[in-house]
C-alpha positions, 0 to 999 in steps of 0.5 A: 751417186752413180748406184742411185742413178742406176737404181732409179734410172735418172741421170747422175746430174739429177741425183746431184741437184736432188742431193743439193736441194730438197726443192726441185727447180722450176720446169722450164716454160715452152716457148710460145707456139707460133701459130701460122694463122696469126699474121692473118687474124686482123684481115679475118676479123675486119671481114667478120665485121663487115659481115655484121652490117652486109646483107644476109645473103652476101656474107663471107663464107670460109671459102670466100675468106680463104680465096681473098687471103691468097688473092688480096693479101697473098697469104697461103701459109695456112689451110683452110681447115686451120681458117675455119677453126678460127672463124668458128670461135671468133664469129660469135666474139665479134658479134657480141663485141658489136651488140655491147657497143650498140647497146647503151648501159642501163641505169636505175634512179631510186624513186623518192615519194613525198608522204601523202602524195602518190599511190600505185594500183594493179591487178593480179591473178589469184585462184580461189576454192569458192564453194568447193570449185577452183576459180580464177579471180583477180586481186586489186592492190593499192599501195601507198608509195611512201610507206608501203601501206597496202589494201588488198581485195579479191573480185571475180572479174577485172571489170570497171565496176570491181576497178572502182570499188576496189578504189572506194574500199582502199579509200575507206581503209586509208581514210583519204585519198593521195593528194598528187596522183596515183599510178597505173598501167593501161587498164581497160577499165580506165583507158580507152585508147593509148595515144602518143607518150603518156596521152590516154583516152579515158573512159567516161565513167572513169573520169567521172569517178576521179573527178568525184575523189579529186585525184589525177591518174599517172599512166606508165609506159606500155610494156616492160618499161612501164612496169618499172615505174610502178614496181612497188605495187608489182612486187606487193601484189606477188608477195601477198599472194605468195605469202597469204594465199598459198595454198589455195584458200578454200572459202564460202564467199568472196566477202569471207576471204576479203575479211581475212585479208582485211585482218592480215592487213591490219597485222602487216603495219608492223612490217619493216621494209628492207632499208627502213628503220621504221614500220609500215604503220609508223610511216602511214601515220606520218602520211595519214593526215596529209591525204585529201579527205574523203568526199561527203557522198559515195560513187555509184560504181554501178553501170547501167545497161539496156539489154533486149529481151529476146524471143526466148524470154532472156536477156544478155549481160556480160556474155551471161543469159538471164531468164526474165518473164515471157510477158516482156518479150518485145517490150524493148531494152530494159535497164540492167546495173551489173555491179561487182561488190566485194561482199557479193560475187555478182549482183544484177539489179534490174527494174521493177517489172523484171522482178524475178526470185530466182535468176537462172543463167546460161553461161557462155563458153569461157565464162564461169559463174559459179554462184547463184546470182541474186536479183534485186528491185531497181531504185 
């Protein structure tokens, strides 16, 4: 044993323990280190909590804390650097604990929708290569809340005409109108002013459109909170864009793109959503018979404007200038009706006195008009 101890440079007792058992004894834990500042932790934490509600320019510095510990609590065992190190680590923890107590825990309640009762509408930005030029367009989406049956159409703008014509196309595809209400955020084509709570001042044309089709509008709260109230269409707009409009579609016209989108929508009826046992098409057939029937006459979505003919023989409609015959200078405002049909990028209908075979547009900065607009007779 002595020889082994000399050979390995250890004590004979260590050699004896190794020969007695192949397993070494567990190491003894060192006694916990007693911090000289431990008795002052409570006082320092109390000062840090008081700083949370104190004016920003009258909060404790480390020097002031050290002085109070010495004068008010007769504590002089720790140095100022020890106090500084503790405050640096403890101050963020105190702030986080207070914030956690102030902020209530948010919870969500899954929405349940009756068949044929509700729908959601939203616009999403998309980029389209139209006649070789990449331009920003707007994807209109109407999603039935119960079945998730969705209708998408792409327009050049989010103007009121496009907003209403998107509804007309969606109602035509669905074969009816939800009998309770449709959820919206505070879109400018529908809402002129947001009042207290959910009260809104709606545009006159939009009120006439809703009355024609017989449905109510449910306006979500402004901001992020309102987005959760119609999360289905928010998710659907992004899903459709990522799944079917990547890469950027290259088309000759928007009606060609919308025809392609209609085919995609018909194939999507076989899609089964997460948590559902049946397909979108199967669930939509349950609510199709419950939809409110379409009116016998279609709603005229056009807007009548009265631009004045300027001395340069042009009129201004929606920030774009159009050339008209010079004989109309000084004749006063002429009725013009811009629309945004899905089958055409833009249509301008002017009264019979302004029949011009080829309209020339001078686009102001910030506006983009990629296609030649066409002129037709009014009436």
